[in-house]
Each structure stands twice: as structure tokens, then as C-alpha cells.
Biotite code that builds the C-alpha atoms (Angstrom):
import biotite.structure as struc

atoms = struc.array([
    struc.Atom([0.000, 0.000, 0.000], chain_id="A", res_id=1, res_name="MET", atom_name="CA", element="C"),
    struc.Atom([1.201, 3.523, -0.796], chain_id="A", res_id=2, res_name="ALA", atom_name="CA", element="C"),
    struc.Atom([2.501, 5.781, 1.964], chain_id="A", res_id=3, res_name="ASP", atom_name="CA", element="C"),
    struc.Atom([-0.265, 7.774, 3.683], chain_id="A", res_id=4, res_name="PRO", atom_name="CA", element="C"),
    struc.Atom([-1.211, 11.106, 2.134], chain_id="A", res_id=5, res_name="VAL", atom_name="CA", element="C"),
    struc.Atom([-2.076, 12.350, 5.613], chain_id="A", res_id=6, res_name="TRP", atom_name="CA", element="C"),
    struc.Atom([-1.908, 11.335, 9.253], chain_id="A", res_id=7, res_name="LYS", atom_name="CA", element="C"),
    struc.Atom([-3.532, 12.544, 12.471], chain_id="A", res_id=8, res_name="MET", atom_name="CA", element="C"),
    struc.Atom([-2.261, 11.032, 15.722], chain_id="A", res_id=9, res_name="LYS", atom_name="CA", element="C"),
    struc.Atom([-3.535, 12.202, 19.072], chain_id="A", res_id=10, res_name="GLY", atom_name="CA", element="C"),
    struc.Atom([-6.298, 12.454, 21.669], chain_id="A", res_id=11, res_name="GLN", atom_name="CA", element="C"),
    struc.Atom([-9.821, 11.419, 20.632], chain_id="A", res_id=12, res_name="TRP", atom_name="CA", element="C"),
    struc.Atom([-13.081, 12.119, 22.470], chain_id="A", res_id=13, res_name="LEU", atom_name="CA", element="C"),
    struc.Atom([-16.592, 11.067, 21.479], chain_id="A", res_id=14, res_name="LYS", atom_name="CA", element="C"),
    struc.Atom([-19.570, 11.925, 23.710], chain_id="A", res_id=15, res_name="ASN", atom_name="CA", element="C"),
    struc.Atom([-23.083, 10.985, 22.688], chain_id="A", res_id=16, res_name="CYS", atom_name="CA", element="C"),
    struc.Atom([-26.678, 10.720, 23.835], chain_id="A", res_id=17, res_name="SER", atom_name="CA", element="C"),
    struc.Atom([-26.589, 6.960, 24.393], chain_id="A", res_id=18, res_name="CYS", atom_name="CA", element="C"),
    struc.Atom([-26.172, 5.144, 27.678], chain_id="A", res_id=19, res_name="ALA", atom_name="CA", element="C"),
    struc.Atom([-22.682, 4.072, 28.738], chain_id="A", res_id=20, res_name="TYR", atom_name="CA", element="C"),
    struc.Atom([-21.307, 1.550, 26.270], chain_id="A", res_id=21, res_name="GLY", atom_name="CA", element="C"),
    struc.Atom([-22.714, 3.159, 23.123], chain_id="A", res_id=22, res_name="CYS", atom_name="CA", element="C"),
    struc.Atom([-24.889, 0.641, 21.242], chain_id="A", res_id=23, res_name="PRO", atom_name="CA", element="C"),
    struc.Atom([-23.574, 1.952, 17.909], chain_id="A", res_id=24, res_name="CYS", atom_name="CA", element="C"),
    struc.Atom([-20.273, 0.216, 18.625], chain_id="A", res_id=25, res_name="ASP", atom_name="CA", element="C"),
    struc.Atom([-22.237, -3.037, 18.674], chain_id="A", res_id=26, res_name="TYR", atom_name="CA", element="C"),
    struc.Atom([-24.338, -2.326, 15.561], chain_id="A", res_id=27, res_name="ASN", atom_name="CA", element="C"),
    struc.Atom([-27.357, -1.891, 17.829], chain_id="A", res_id=28, res_name="ALA", atom_name="CA", element="C"),
    struc.Atom([-29.975, 0.870, 17.898], chain_id="A", res_id=29, res_name="LEU", atom_name="CA", element="C"),
    struc.Atom([-29.316, 4.133, 19.785], chain_id="A", res_id=30, res_name="PRO", atom_name="CA", element="C"),
    struc.Atom([-30.551, 4.241, 23.378], chain_id="A", res_id=31, res_name="THR", atom_name="CA", element="C"),
    struc.Atom([-32.949, 7.149, 22.739], chain_id="A", res_id=32, res_name="HIS", atom_name="CA", element="C"),
    struc.Atom([-33.708, 6.521, 19.029], chain_id="A", res_id=33, res_name="THR", atom_name="CA", element="C"),
    struc.Atom([-31.668, 9.547, 17.933], chain_id="A", res_id=34, res_name="VAL", atom_name="CA", element="C"),
    struc.Atom([-27.871, 9.795, 18.035], chain_id="A", res_id=35, res_name="CYS", atom_name="CA", element="C"),
    struc.Atom([-26.678, 13.259, 19.076], chain_id="A", res_id=36, res_name="GLU", atom_name="CA", element="C"),
    struc.Atom([-23.381, 14.474, 20.423], chain_id="A", res_id=37, res_name="GLY", atom_name="CA", element="C"),
    struc.Atom([-19.852, 15.483, 19.575], chain_id="A", res_id=38, res_name="MET", atom_name="CA", element="C"),
    struc.Atom([-16.525, 14.136, 18.441], chain_id="A", res_id=39, res_name="VAL", atom_name="CA", element="C"),
    struc.Atom([-13.237, 15.950, 18.734], chain_id="A", res_id=40, res_name="GLY", atom_name="CA", element="C"),
    struc.Atom([-9.502, 15.483, 18.442], chain_id="A", res_id=41, res_name="MET", atom_name="CA", element="C"),
    struc.Atom([-6.294, 17.165, 19.521], chain_id="A", res_id=42, res_name="LYS", atom_name="CA", element="C"),
    struc.Atom([-3.672, 16.341, 16.927], chain_id="A", res_id=43, res_name="ILE", atom_name="CA", element="C"),
    struc.Atom([-0.361, 15.664, 18.647], chain_id="A", res_id=44, res_name="GLU", atom_name="CA", element="C"),
    struc.Atom([1.420, 14.738, 15.415], chain_id="A", res_id=45, res_name="LYS", atom_name="CA", element="C"),
    struc.Atom([-0.062, 15.115, 11.977], chain_id="A", res_id=46, res_name="GLY", atom_name="CA", element="C"),
    struc.Atom([0.327, 16.222, 8.405], chain_id="A", res_id=47, res_name="TYR", atom_name="CA", element="C"),
    struc.Atom([-1.546, 16.539, 5.144], chain_id="A", res_id=48, res_name="PHE", atom_name="CA", element="C"),
    struc.Atom([0.983, 16.157, 2.337], chain_id="A", res_id=49, res_name="LYS", atom_name="CA", element="C"),
    struc.Atom([3.523, 18.884, 3.219], chain_id="A", res_id=50, res_name="ASP", atom_name="CA", element="C"),
    struc.Atom([1.238, 20.776, 5.645], chain_id="A", res_id=51, res_name="VAL", atom_name="CA", element="C"),
    struc.Atom([1.944, 20.119, 9.336], chain_id="A", res_id=52, res_name="LYS", atom_name="CA", element="C"),
    struc.Atom([-1.037, 19.786, 11.685], chain_id="A", res_id=53, res_name="LEU", atom_name="CA", element="C"),
    struc.Atom([0.758, 19.332, 15.037], chain_id="A", res_id=54, res_name="ASP", atom_name="CA", element="C"),
    struc.Atom([-1.017, 20.870, 18.028], chain_id="A", res_id=55, res_name="GLY", atom_name="CA", element="C"),
    struc.Atom([-4.282, 21.741, 16.276], chain_id="A", res_id=56, res_name="LEU", atom_name="CA", element="C"),
    struc.Atom([-7.783, 20.696, 17.345], chain_id="A", res_id=57, res_name="CYS", atom_name="CA", element="C"),
    struc.Atom([-10.943, 19.999, 15.424], chain_id="A", res_id=58, res_name="TRP", atom_name="CA", element="C"),
    struc.Atom([-14.404, 18.953, 16.545], chain_id="A", res_id=59, res_name="ALA", atom_name="CA", element="C"),
    struc.Atom([-17.919, 18.418, 15.307], chain_id="A", res_id=60, res_name="GLY", atom_name="CA", element="C"),
    struc.Atom([-21.454, 18.140, 16.582], chain_id="A", res_id=61, res_name="THR", atom_name="CA", element="C"),
    struc.Atom([-23.775, 15.661, 14.908], chain_id="A", res_id=62, res_name="TYR", atom_name="CA", element="C"),
    struc.Atom([-27.319, 14.389, 14.668], chain_id="A", res_id=63, res_name="LEU", atom_name="CA", element="C"),
    struc.Atom([-28.651, 11.138, 13.285], chain_id="A", res_id=64, res_name="TRP", atom_name="CA", element="C"),
    struc.Atom([-32.440, 10.702, 13.485], chain_id="A", res_id=65, res_name="PRO", atom_name="CA", element="C"),
    struc.Atom([-32.019, 6.964, 13.975], chain_id="A", res_id=66, res_name="GLY", atom_name="CA", element="C"),
    struc.Atom([-29.315, 4.322, 13.748], chain_id="A", res_id=67, res_name="ALA", atom_name="CA", element="C"),
    struc.Atom([-26.106, 5.486, 12.078], chain_id="A", res_id=68, res_name="LEU", atom_name="CA", element="C"),
    struc.Atom([-26.271, 2.845, 9.361], chain_id="A", res_id=69, res_name="HIS", atom_name="CA", element="C"),
    struc.Atom([-29.644, 4.284, 8.284], chain_id="A", res_id=70, res_name="GLU", atom_name="CA", element="C"),
    struc.Atom([-27.915, 7.516, 7.299], chain_id="A", res_id=71, res_name="GLY", atom_name="CA", element="C"),
    struc.Atom([-29.435, 11.016, 7.026], chain_id="A", res_id=72, res_name="ASN", atom_name="CA", element="C"),
    struc.Atom([-26.946, 12.471, 9.488], chain_id="A", res_id=73, res_name="GLY", atom_name="CA", element="C"),
    struc.Atom([-26.145, 16.162, 9.930], chain_id="A", res_id=74, res_name="THR", atom_name="CA", element="C"),
    struc.Atom([-22.648, 17.334, 10.864], chain_id="A", res_id=75, res_name="LEU", atom_name="CA", element="C"),
    struc.Atom([-21.322, 20.691, 12.065], chain_id="A", res_id=76, res_name="GLN", atom_name="CA", element="C"),
    struc.Atom([-17.509, 20.786, 11.651], chain_id="A", res_id=77, res_name="PRO", atom_name="CA", element="C"),
    struc.Atom([-15.322, 23.171, 13.650], chain_id="A", res_id=78, res_name="VAL", atom_name="CA", element="C"),
    struc.Atom([-11.610, 23.793, 13.096], chain_id="A", res_id=79, res_name="VAL", atom_name="CA", element="C"),
    struc.Atom([-9.218, 25.450, 15.525], chain_id="A", res_id=80, res_name="ASP", atom_name="CA", element="C"),
    struc.Atom([-9.077, 29.189, 14.891], chain_id="A", res_id=81, res_name="GLU", atom_name="CA", element="C"),
    struc.Atom([-5.279, 28.986, 15.273], chain_id="A", res_id=82, res_name="LYS", atom_name="CA", element="C"),
    struc.Atom([-5.019, 27.014, 12.020], chain_id="A", res_id=83, res_name="ALA", atom_name="CA", element="C"),
    struc.Atom([-3.699, 28.767, 8.950], chain_id="A", res_id=84, res_name="THR", atom_name="CA", element="C"),
    struc.Atom([-5.716, 28.749, 5.728], chain_id="A", res_id=85, res_name="ASP", atom_name="CA", element="C"),
    struc.Atom([-3.626, 25.822, 4.480], chain_id="A", res_id=86, res_name="GLU", atom_name="CA", element="C"),
    struc.Atom([-4.182, 23.896, 7.703], chain_id="A", res_id=87, res_name="GLN", atom_name="CA", element="C"),
    struc.Atom([-7.903, 24.643, 7.673], chain_id="A", res_id=88, res_name="ARG", atom_name="CA", element="C"),
    struc.Atom([-8.225, 23.354, 4.126], chain_id="A", res_id=89, res_name="ASN", atom_name="CA", element="C"),
    struc.Atom([-6.171, 20.286, 5.000], chain_id="A", res_id=90, res_name="ALA", atom_name="CA", element="C"),
    struc.Atom([-8.293, 19.325, 8.017], chain_id="A", res_id=91, res_name="ILE", atom_name="CA", element="C"),
    struc.Atom([-11.570, 19.964, 6.189], chain_id="A", res_id=92, res_name="LEU", atom_name="CA", element="C"),
    struc.Atom([-10.367, 17.847, 3.268], chain_id="A", res_id=93, res_name="THR", atom_name="CA", element="C"),
    struc.Atom([-9.659, 14.989, 5.671], chain_id="A", res_id=94, res_name="ILE", atom_name="CA", element="C"),
    struc.Atom([-12.999, 15.359, 7.449], chain_id="A", res_id=95, res_name="LEU", atom_name="CA", element="C"),
    struc.Atom([-14.812, 15.395, 4.100], chain_id="A", res_id=96, res_name="SER", atom_name="CA", element="C"),
    struc.Atom([-13.557, 11.908, 3.251], chain_id="A", res_id=97, res_name="GLY", atom_name="CA", element="C"),
    struc.Atom([-11.320, 13.000, 0.380], chain_id="A", res_id=98, res_name="GLN", atom_name="CA", element="C"),
    struc.Atom([-7.749, 11.792, -0.188], chain_id="A", res_id=99, res_name="GLU", atom_name="CA", element="C"),
    struc.Atom([-8.286, 8.432, 1.543], chain_id="A", res_id=100, res_name="GLN", atom_name="CA", element="C"),
    struc.Atom([-9.129, 4.857, 0.717], chain_id="A", res_id=101, res_name="VAL", atom_name="CA", element="C"),
    struc.Atom([-12.594, 3.369, 1.024], chain_id="A", res_id=102, res_name="ASP", atom_name="CA", element="C"),
    struc.Atom([-13.508, 1.987, 4.421], chain_id="A", res_id=103, res_name="GLY", atom_name="CA", element="C"),
    struc.Atom([-11.688, 4.621, 6.456], chain_id="A", res_id=104, res_name="THR", atom_name="CA", element="C"),
    struc.Atom([-13.566, 6.424, 9.239], chain_id="A", res_id=105, res_name="PHE", atom_name="CA", element="C"),
    struc.Atom([-14.090, 9.732, 7.455], chain_id="A", res_id=106, res_name="PHE", atom_name="CA", element="C"),
    struc.Atom([-14.906, 8.095, 4.120], chain_id="A", res_id=107, res_name="GLN", atom_name="CA", element="C"),
    struc.Atom([-17.613, 6.038, 5.839], chain_id="A", res_id=108, res_name="ILE", atom_name="CA", element="C"),
    struc.Atom([-19.017, 9.249, 7.323], chain_id="A", res_id=109, res_name="LEU", atom_name="CA", element="C"),
    struc.Atom([-19.651, 10.560, 3.810], chain_id="A", res_id=110, res_name="THR", atom_name="CA", element="C"),
    struc.Atom([-21.976, 7.593, 3.253], chain_id="A", res_id=111, res_name="MET", atom_name="CA", element="C"),
    struc.Atom([-24.141, 8.254, 6.327], chain_id="A", res_id=112, res_name="ILE", atom_name="CA", element="C"),
    struc.Atom([-24.043, 12.070, 6.537], chain_id="A", res_id=113, res_name="VAL", atom_name="CA", element="C"),
    struc.Atom([-26.417, 13.804, 4.125], chain_id="A", res_id=114, res_name="SER", atom_name="CA", element="C"),
    struc.Atom([-25.973, 17.398, 5.351], chain_id="A", res_id=115, res_name="LYS", atom_name="CA", element="C"),
    struc.Atom([-22.778, 19.199, 6.325], chain_id="A", res_id=116, res_name="VAL", atom_name="CA", element="C"),
    struc.Atom([-23.237, 22.647, 7.849], chain_id="A", res_id=117, res_name="LEU", atom_name="CA", element="C"),
    struc.Atom([-20.907, 25.549, 7.065], chain_id="A", res_id=118, res_name="GLU", atom_name="CA", element="C"),
    struc.Atom([-17.564, 24.977, 8.834], chain_id="A", res_id=119, res_name="PRO", atom_name="CA", element="C"),
    struc.Atom([-16.751, 27.209, 11.804], chain_id="A", res_id=120, res_name="LYS", atom_name="CA", element="C"),
    struc.Atom([-13.295, 28.478, 12.765], chain_id="A", res_id=121, res_name="PHE", atom_name="CA", element="C"),
    struc.Atom([-13.330, 29.088, 16.503], chain_id="A", res_id=122, res_name="LEU", atom_name="CA", element="C"),
    struc.Atom([-11.239, 28.696, 19.662], chain_id="A", res_id=123, res_name="PRO", atom_name="CA", element="C"),
    struc.Atom([-11.407, 25.124, 20.957], chain_id="A", res_id=124, res_name="ILE", atom_name="CA", element="C"),
    struc.Atom([-10.680, 24.385, 24.614], chain_id="A", res_id=125, res_name="GLU", atom_name="CA", element="C"),
    struc.Atom([-9.560, 20.760, 24.762], chain_id="A", res_id=126, res_name="PHE", atom_name="CA", element="C"),
    struc.Atom([-8.586, 19.070, 28.045], chain_id="A", res_id=127, res_name="GLU", atom_name="CA", element="C"),
    struc.Atom([-7.926, 15.339, 28.136], chain_id="A", res_id=128, res_name="PHE", atom_name="CA", element="C"),
    struc.Atom([-6.533, 12.786, 30.613], chain_id="A", res_id=129, res_name="ASP", atom_name="CA", element="C"),
    struc.Atom([-6.903, 9.216, 29.404], chain_id="A", res_id=130, res_name="LEU", atom_name="CA", element="C"),
    struc.Atom([-5.622, 7.580, 32.589], chain_id="A", res_id=131, res_name="GLU", atom_name="CA", element="C"),
    struc.Atom([-8.006, 9.537, 34.811], chain_id="A", res_id=132, res_name="LYS", atom_name="CA", element="C"),
    struc.Atom([-10.847, 9.241, 32.247], chain_id="A", res_id=133, res_name="ARG", atom_name="CA", element="C"),
    struc.Atom([-11.526, 12.956, 32.379], chain_id="A", res_id=134, res_name="THR", atom_name="CA", element="C"),
    struc.Atom([-11.971, 15.450, 29.561], chain_id="A", res_id=135, res_name="ALA", atom_name="CA", element="C"),
    struc.Atom([-13.496, 18.788, 28.714], chain_id="A", res_id=136, res_name="ARG", atom_name="CA", element="C"),
    struc.Atom([-14.175, 20.428, 25.371], chain_id="A", res_id=137, res_name="VAL", atom_name="CA", element="C"),
    struc.Atom([-15.732, 23.855, 24.962], chain_id="A", res_id=138, res_name="ALA", atom_name="CA", element="C"),
    struc.Atom([-16.375, 25.854, 21.787], chain_id="A", res_id=139, res_name="ILE", atom_name="CA", element="C"),
    struc.Atom([-18.263, 29.152, 22.180], chain_id="A", res_id=140, res_name="PRO", atom_name="CA", element="C"),
    struc.Atom([-21.739, 28.952, 20.695], chain_id="A", res_id=141, res_name="GLY", atom_name="CA", element="C"),
    struc.Atom([-21.230, 25.363, 19.512], chain_id="A", res_id=142, res_name="ILE", atom_name="CA", element="C"),
    struc.Atom([-20.760, 22.844, 22.319], chain_id="A", res_id=143, res_name="LEU", atom_name="CA", element="C"),
    struc.Atom([-19.843, 22.202, 25.912], chain_id="A", res_id=144, res_name="GLU", atom_name="CA", element="C"),
    struc.Atom([-18.993, 18.755, 27.235], chain_id="A", res_id=145, res_name="THR", atom_name="CA", element="C"),
    struc.Atom([-17.343, 17.321, 30.342], chain_id="A", res_id=146, res_name="VAL", atom_name="CA", element="C"),
    struc.Atom([-16.251, 13.731, 30.964], chain_id="A", res_id=147, res_name="THR", atom_name="CA", element="C"),
    struc.Atom([-15.755, 11.970, 34.305], chain_id="A", res_id=148, res_name="HIS", atom_name="CA", element="C"),
    struc.Atom([-15.306, 8.310, 35.265], chain_id="A", res_id=149, res_name="PRO", atom_name="CA", element="C"),
    struc.Atom([-18.458, 6.223, 35.641], chain_id="A", res_id=150, res_name="ILE", atom_name="CA", element="C"),
    struc.Atom([-19.322, 5.868, 39.331], chain_id="A", res_id=151, res_name="LYS", atom_name="CA", element="C"),
    struc.Atom([-20.653, 2.843, 41.166], chain_id="A", res_id=152, res_name="ASN", atom_name="CA", element="C"),
    struc.Atom([-24.262, 3.814, 42.056], chain_id="A", res_id=153, res_name="PRO", atom_name="CA", element="C"),
    struc.Atom([-23.972, 2.300, 45.543], chain_id="A", res_id=154, res_name="ILE", atom_name="CA", element="C"),
    struc.Atom([-20.428, 3.020, 46.716], chain_id="A", res_id=155, res_name="THR", atom_name="CA", element="C"),
    struc.Atom([-19.529, 5.955, 44.498], chain_id="A", res_id=156, res_name="GLY", atom_name="CA", element="C"),
    struc.Atom([-16.260, 4.249, 43.558], chain_id="A", res_id=157, res_name="ALA", atom_name="CA", element="C"),
    struc.Atom([-14.914, 4.794, 40.071], chain_id="A", res_id=158, res_name="GLU", atom_name="CA", element="C"),
    struc.Atom([-15.875, 2.072, 37.617], chain_id="A", res_id=159, res_name="HIS", atom_name="CA", element="C"),
    struc.Atom([-13.472, 1.274, 34.808], chain_id="A", res_id=160, res_name="ARG", atom_name="CA", element="C"),
    struc.Atom([-14.403, -0.478, 31.583], chain_id="A", res_id=161, res_name="ILE", atom_name="CA", element="C"),
    struc.Atom([-12.786, -0.575, 28.149], chain_id="A", res_id=162, res_name="GLN", atom_name="CA", element="C"),
    struc.Atom([-14.145, -1.207, 24.677], chain_id="A", res_id=163, res_name="THR", atom_name="CA", element="C"),
    struc.Atom([-11.801, -3.149, 22.406], chain_id="A", res_id=164, res_name="ILE", atom_name="CA", element="C"),
    struc.Atom([-12.490, -3.318, 18.668], chain_id="A", res_id=165, res_name="MET", atom_name="CA", element="C"),
    struc.Atom([-9.722, -5.357, 16.975], chain_id="A", res_id=166, res_name="PRO", atom_name="CA", element="C"),
    struc.Atom([-10.970, -4.391, 13.507], chain_id="A", res_id=167, res_name="GLU", atom_name="CA", element="C"),
    struc.Atom([-12.567, -1.055, 14.388], chain_id="A", res_id=168, res_name="GLY", atom_name="CA", element="C"),
    struc.Atom([-12.334, 1.726, 11.821], chain_id="A", res_id=169, res_name="PHE", atom_name="CA", element="C"),
    struc.Atom([-12.594, 4.473, 14.465], chain_id="A", res_id=170, res_name="GLU", atom_name="CA", element="C"),
    struc.Atom([-10.368, 3.163, 17.244], chain_id="A", res_id=171, res_name="TYR", atom_name="CA", element="C"),
    struc.Atom([-8.876, -0.031, 18.648], chain_id="A", res_id=172, res_name="HIS", atom_name="CA", element="C"),
    struc.Atom([-9.293, 0.520, 22.392], chain_id="A", res_id=173, res_name="LEU", atom_name="CA", element="C"),
    struc.Atom([-11.253, 3.187, 24.249], chain_id="A", res_id=174, res_name="ALA", atom_name="CA", element="C"),
    struc.Atom([-11.865, 3.985, 27.895], chain_id="A", res_id=175, res_name="GLU", atom_name="CA", element="C"),
    struc.Atom([-15.597, 4.192, 28.564], chain_id="A", res_id=176, res_name="THR", atom_name="CA", element="C"),
    struc.Atom([-16.676, 7.046, 30.811], chain_id="A", res_id=177, res_name="ALA", atom_name="CA", element="C"),
    struc.Atom([-19.609, 9.338, 31.597], chain_id="A", res_id=178, res_name="SER", atom_name="CA", element="C"),
    struc.Atom([-20.375, 12.527, 29.682], chain_id="A", res_id=179, res_name="ALA", atom_name="CA", element="C"),
    struc.Atom([-21.674, 14.352, 32.744], chain_id="A", res_id=180, res_name="THR", atom_name="CA", element="C"),
    struc.Atom([-22.232, 17.416, 30.568], chain_id="A", res_id=181, res_name="VAL", atom_name="CA", element="C"),
    struc.Atom([-22.991, 17.144, 26.857], chain_id="A", res_id=182, res_name="ASN", atom_name="CA", element="C"),
    struc.Atom([-24.665, 20.167, 25.261], chain_id="A", res_id=183, res_name="LYS", atom_name="CA", element="C"),
    struc.Atom([-25.028, 21.359, 21.691], chain_id="A", res_id=184, res_name="GLY", atom_name="CA", element="C"),
    struc.Atom([-25.369, 25.138, 21.624], chain_id="A", res_id=185, res_name="LEU", atom_name="CA", element="C"),
    struc.Atom([-25.358, 26.004, 17.915], chain_id="A", res_id=186, res_name="GLY", atom_name="CA", element="C"),
    struc.Atom([-27.466, 24.953, 14.932], chain_id="A", res_id=187, res_name="ASP", atom_name="CA", element="C"),
    struc.Atom([-27.463, 21.458, 16.411], chain_id="A", res_id=188, res_name="LEU", atom_name="CA", element="C"),
    struc.Atom([-28.888, 21.806, 19.904], chain_id="A", res_id=189, res_name="GLN", atom_name="CA", element="C"),
    struc.Atom([-29.093, 18.973, 22.420], chain_id="A", res_id=190, res_name="TYR", atom_name="CA", element="C"),
    struc.Atom([-28.641, 18.326, 26.122], chain_id="A", res_id=191, res_name="ASP", atom_name="CA", element="C"),
    struc.Atom([-27.795, 14.780, 27.179], chain_id="A", res_id=192, res_name="TRP", atom_name="CA", element="C"),
    struc.Atom([-26.165, 14.698, 30.628], chain_id="A", res_id=193, res_name="PRO", atom_name="CA", element="C"),
    struc.Atom([-24.823, 11.416, 32.023], chain_id="A", res_id=194, res_name="MET", atom_name="CA", element="C"),
    struc.Atom([-24.471, 9.808, 28.610], chain_id="A", res_id=195, res_name="GLY", atom_name="CA", element="C"),
    struc.Atom([-21.731, 7.805, 26.933], chain_id="A", res_id=196, res_name="HIS", atom_name="CA", element="C"),
    struc.Atom([-18.149, 9.036, 26.655], chain_id="A", res_id=197, res_name="SER", atom_name="CA", element="C"),
    struc.Atom([-15.262, 7.334, 24.855], chain_id="A", res_id=198, res_name="ALA", atom_name="CA", element="C"),
    struc.Atom([-11.661, 8.464, 25.295], chain_id="A", res_id=199, res_name="LEU", atom_name="CA", element="C"),
    struc.Atom([-8.709, 7.051, 23.380], chain_id="A", res_id=200, res_name="CYS", atom_name="CA", element="C"),
    struc.Atom([-5.493, 7.724, 21.564], chain_id="A", res_id=201, res_name="HIS", atom_name="CA", element="C"),
    struc.Atom([-5.835, 7.142, 17.841], chain_id="A", res_id=202, res_name="VAL", atom_name="CA", element="C"),
    struc.Atom([-3.744, 7.292, 14.709], chain_id="A", res_id=203, res_name="GLU", atom_name="CA", element="C"),
    struc.Atom([-5.851, 7.898, 11.620], chain_id="A", res_id=204, res_name="HIS", atom_name="CA", element="C"),
    struc.Atom([-4.267, 7.940, 8.179], chain_id="A", res_id=205, res_name="THR", atom_name="CA", element="C"),
    struc.Atom([-5.441, 8.086, 4.577], chain_id="A", res_id=206, res_name="SER", atom_name="CA", element="C"),
    struc.Atom([-4.953, 4.286, 4.547], chain_id="A", res_id=207, res_name="ASN", atom_name="CA", element="C"),
    struc.Atom([-7.112, 3.730, 7.624], chain_id="A", res_id=208, res_name="GLY", atom_name="CA", element="C"),
    struc.Atom([-6.739, 3.650, 11.402], chain_id="A", res_id=209, res_name="VAL", atom_name="CA", element="C"),
    struc.Atom([-3.450, 2.226, 12.682], chain_id="A", res_id=210, res_name="VAL", atom_name="CA", element="C"),
    struc.Atom([-3.901, -0.611, 15.170], chain_id="A", res_id=211, res_name="HIS", atom_name="CA", element="C"),
    struc.Atom([-1.186, -1.429, 17.724], chain_id="A", res_id=212, res_name="PRO", atom_name="CA", element="C"),
])
């Protein structure tokens, strides 16, 4: 296989309206019929051809009226305001499913998303601690979300569980946590506290996700 045209390696957060252990990962129906939430990434190391993407963030809010495989999704992409025009174009090209082989995460999105809203270029606050299973992402006028460990309902002790997908196209292993706050504040508005949160380190490339 040819060398990757692009790569994004870094911190990945996905918070959605489903109960802990998102049914979508199991090809099951969403907990509340709809699938609403956010996905975001802080790129620790990345490039698109000769454009470096190190240190930049991107995120998106989304809505599917039913199961993901039924399609008709709506996506609101947001790119870090610190990105240059070249970097903005590079990240949006990746998110749009271009310059990558079939079956990659972003290419699959193009098959189930029917409406992409105008991209926003805004400051993105991105805090992430995989070991502690905590995270926070805030984008003014777009989204606010906070992640904490799942707690035992009787003792209050932290509950740890991982999702492993040996052939997953999004990630290989993710820590499952609780999206204690998960709000859409822009064109896509939602409020799903105490829903599903997945935290992981990923390496996406134009040839697909890299598994360890």
C-alpha cells in the first residue's frame, strides 16, 4: 500500500446521547432513538501532504435521526481558529472523506451524513486525561462537554471499563466514561447529561486507522 497522504495522531473524544457503552459500537440501535453528540480530536502529530497539523484541534457536533447505518446524518464541523488557511483546508479535506481509501472512518461518514453545515473556525478548549478518564471540550456557541469516570451507584467508587475493537475503523481501544455534561449550543442543539463518553489515543491515516 502507498505511503499515507495524511496522518492525524492524538487524543480522541466522542460523547453521545446513548447510555454508557454506546450501542452503535455493537451495531445496535441508539438508546434514545436519535444519536446526538460530539466528536473531537487534539492532533499531537499530523500532516496533510507537506502541511503540518501538530497541536491543532478539530471537533464536530452531529445528529442522526435513527441508527447510524440508516444515514441522514447532519454534521457541524469546527476547526481550531489557530489554524492557517492551508491547515484549515487540510483538516476539512480529511474530514470530508477526500484523499483516503474506502472503508476509512471519514470516508464512511460521507456515506451516512447527508448534510454538512458551514464549517466554523473558533477557539477550541480541549482538556484530556486518558488515565483519569476525564476530559473537557468547549467551543463558544457550539458545544460544551465534560467527561468523568463512571461511578458505582452504591459506593460511588470509580468504575473502569474498556471497549476493544480489533478491527474497528474508528479506534482499537477506548476507555468508557460518563459525559456528565454534553450540550449542543449552535445549529445542532441537544442536552444529554450522564451519557456515553469514549476516550482514546488514535492514529488515523489516509490508509485507515493504525492498530497497535
